[in-house]
C-alpha positions in Angstrom: 84.3 -17.3 -2.3 82.4 -15.8 -0.2 80.3 -18.8 -0.4 83.1 -21.5 0.8 83.7 -19.5 3.7 80.4 -18.1 4.5 79.5 -21.2 7.5 82.1 -20.3 9.2 81.6 -16.7 9.4 78.4 -17.8 10.6 79.5 -19.6 13.5 81.9 -16.4 15.1 79.3 -14.7 14.4 76.9 -16.9 16.3 80.0 -17.2 19.4 80.6 -13.5 19.4 76.6 -13.0 19.7 76.3 -15.5 22.6 79.6 -13.9 24.5 77.7 -10.7 24.9 74.1 -12.3 25.4 76.2 -13.3 28.6 78.0 -10.7 29.7 75.4 -8.2 29.7 73.5 -11.0 32.0 75.1 -11.1 33.9 74.9 -9.1 37.9 78.6 -7.0 38.4 79.9 -7.0 41.6 82.5 -4.6 41.9 85.1 -3.9 43.9 83.7 -1.8 46.4 81.1 -5.4 47.6 78.1 -3.2 45.5 76.6 -5.1 42.9 74.7 -4.2 39.7 72.4 -5.6 37.7 71.1 -3.8 34.0 69.3 -1.1 35.5 72.0 0.4 37.3 73.2 3.5 35.9 76.5 2.5 37.8 76.1 -1.1 34.9 77.9 -0.2 31.5 80.6 1.7 33.7 81.5 -0.9 36.1 84.7 -2.3 34.6 86.2 -4.7 37.4 83.6 -6.8 38.6 83.3 -10.4 39.5 79.7 -11.8 37.5 77.1 -13.3 38.9 73.8 -14.9 37.7 71.2 -13.4 40.2 71.5 -10.4 42.1 70.5 -13.1 44.9 73.7 -14.8 44.6 75.2 -11.8 44.5 73.5 -9.9 47.5 74.4 -13.8 49.9 78.1 -13.4 48.5 78.7 -10.4 50.5 77.9 -8.1 48.7 75.4 -4.9 48.7 72.6 -3.1 47.1 73.5 0.3 45.3 71.8 3.1 47.9 67.3 3.1 47.1 67.3 -0.6 45.6 64.7 -2.9 47.2 67.4 -6.3 49.1 66.1 -9.2 47.0 65.6 -12.3 49.1 68.5 -14.2 50.2 68.8 -17.4 51.3 71.1 -17.7 54.5 71.4 -21.3 54.6 69.3 -22.6 57.3 66.4 -19.8 57.0 65.1 -17.2 54.0 64.9 -13.8 54.5 63.4 -11.7 52.3 62.8 -7.6 53.3 60.6 -5.5 52.1 62.7 -2.0 50.5 66.0 -1.0 52.3 64.9 1.3 55.3 66.0 0.2 58.8 64.0 -1.2 61.9 65.4 -1.6 65.1 63.3 -4.6 65.2 65.1 -6.3 62.4 68.5 -6.8 65.3 65.6 -8.4 67.4 63.6 -6.8 70.3 65.9 -5.3 72.5 68.7 -6.8 75.0 69.0 -10.1 74.1 69.4 -13.3 77.2 70.9 -15.4 75.2 72.4 -17.9 78.5 68.7 -17.3 80.2 70.2 -16.1 83.5 68.1 -13.6 83.9 70.9 -10.6 83.4 70.7 -9.4 79.4 73.3 -7.9 77.3 73.1 -4.9 78.7 73.7 -6.0 82.5 76.6 -8.5 81.4 78.1 -5.6 79.2 77.7 -2.8 82.4 79.0 -5.8 85.4 82.4 -6.8 82.8 83.4 -3.2 81.8 82.4 -1.6 86.0 86.0 -0.6 87.3 84.4 -1.7 90.8 82.6 -3.9 92.7 79.1 -3.8 91.5 75.5 -3.2 92.8 72.0 -5.3 91.6 68.4 -4.1 92.5 67.7 -6.7 93.8 68.8 -10.3 95.4 68.3 -12.0 92.3 70.9 -10.0 90.9 69.0 -9.4 87.2 69.8 -5.6 86.7 72.6 -3.3 88.0 71.5 -0.9 90.1 75.4 1.1 90.9 78.5 0.7 90.1 82.2 2.3 88.3 82.9 3.4 84.9 85.0 5.3 83.5 83.7 6.2 80.0 85.8 5.4 76.6 84.1 8.6 75.6 85.6 11.3 77.6 87.6 9.5 80.4 84.6 10.5 82.7 83.4 8.1 86.1 79.9 7.7 86.7 78.3 5.5 89.7 74.6 5.1 88.8 74.0 3.0 86.7 70.6 4.7 85.1 72.9 7.6 83.3 74.3 5.3 80.9 74.0 4.6 77.6 75.5 0.8 76.6 76.8 2.1 72.5 76.9 0.1 69.2 80.7 1.0 68.6 79.5 -0.1 64.8 75.8 1.0 64.8 73.2 -1.1 64.0 72.1 1.8 60.8 75.1 1.4 60.3 75.8 -2.0 59.9 72.1 -2.1 57.9 73.8 0.2 55.4 77.0 -1.6 55.0 75.0 -5.5 54.3 73.9 -6.5 57.8 70.7 -5.9 55.4 71.8 -9.9 53.8 72.6 -11.3 57.1 70.2 -13.8 58.7 68.1 -12.9 61.7 70.0 -15.3 64.2 73.6 -13.1 62.9 72.3 -9.6 63.6 70.5 -10.5 67.1 74.2 -11.8 67.4 75.5 -7.9 66.5 73.2 -6.2 68.1 74.5 -8.4 71.6 78.3 -8.5 70.5 80.2 -7.7 73.9 82.3 -7.0 71.0 80.9 -3.9 70.0 79.4 -2.9 73.5 80.6 0.6 75.2 79.5 1.8 78.9 79.3 5.4 77.9 77.1 8.3 79.6 73.5 9.1 77.5 74.2 12.3 75.8 76.9 11.6 74.1 75.8 8.2 72.9 72.8 9.8 71.8 74.7 13.0 69.8 76.0 9.8 68.4 73.0 8.7 66.5 74.2 5.5 63.2 77.3 7.9 62.7 79.9 5.8 62.0 83.9 6.9 62.8 83.7 9.1 59.0 81.0 11.9 60.6 81.5 11.1 64.7 84.3 10.7 67.2 84.1 10.6 71.1 85.6 13.5 72.5 88.7 11.7 74.1 90.6 8.0 73.1 90.1 8.6 69.5 92.2 6.3 68.5 91.2 3.2 71.0 87.6 4.0 69.1 89.3 4.0 65.5 90.0 0.8 66.1 87.9 -0.7 67.6 85.3 0.5 65.5 87.6 -1.3 62.8 88.0 -4.1 63.9 84.2 -4.8 64.9 83.7 -3.8 60.9 86.2 -6.2 60.0 85.1 -9.7 62.1 81.7 -9.0 60.6 82.9 -7.9 57.1 80.3 -4.8 56.4 82.0 -3.6 53.6 82.6 0.1 52.4 82.6 2.1 49.3 86.7 2.7 47.6 86.0 6.4 48.6 84.0 4.8 52.1 87.7 3.1 53.0 90.3 6.8 51.8 88.3 8.0 54.1 88.5 6.5 57.2 92.3 5.6 56.3 93.0 9.1 56.4 91.2 9.5 60.1 93.1 6.3 61.4 95.9 7.4 60.1 95.4 11.4 61.9 94.8 9.9 65.2 96.5 7.0 65.5 99.3 8.0 64.0 
């Protein structure tokens, strides 16, 4: 009797082994957007996931690696960008402020011009650099006239973005993000520097917190930056506290 069903049992066992092997080899993208391969300590605990054949494919889909992991080589369509390690460098977002339209006014100057509520005065007749104007700080409501005392704040800091998905972007996308007027605010230098690379969980301005939170979340959503479930819960709680 056993010999009669032996071929069937062999086929079933082989099929089950094939399924287990296939499942074990996949890279798991969790619901929070983190890519886990078999070396990840969270691999076996990740039950709800989207499977990918490789770590590179998972990251290229918008996923991110667990903290401390090595960033794989990722194809971005037009070029291939390989960054060794996961340590942030400002140079990954371009070398300073960009002048995309080549009109001699870089994105810092364009932000100052756009956000001044009074007449802007330039250093020279070429009108490349702003000397003075009238800015109302969105962080405090203070009025600022001297452009040299102003820092241009990245609402979503570059390092924060790097740690939440920008490490997988192309160089061109990171450059565009660093110079996007929607992510730039003219503020007091001291406050911008005290903020550093903190997100809304760790830092809020003294005034206009709700507007700042809304702008941060809008930029984050526009660029599809990813956060963990715990971070998202904290962000929603903060939004509820200041924007109720």
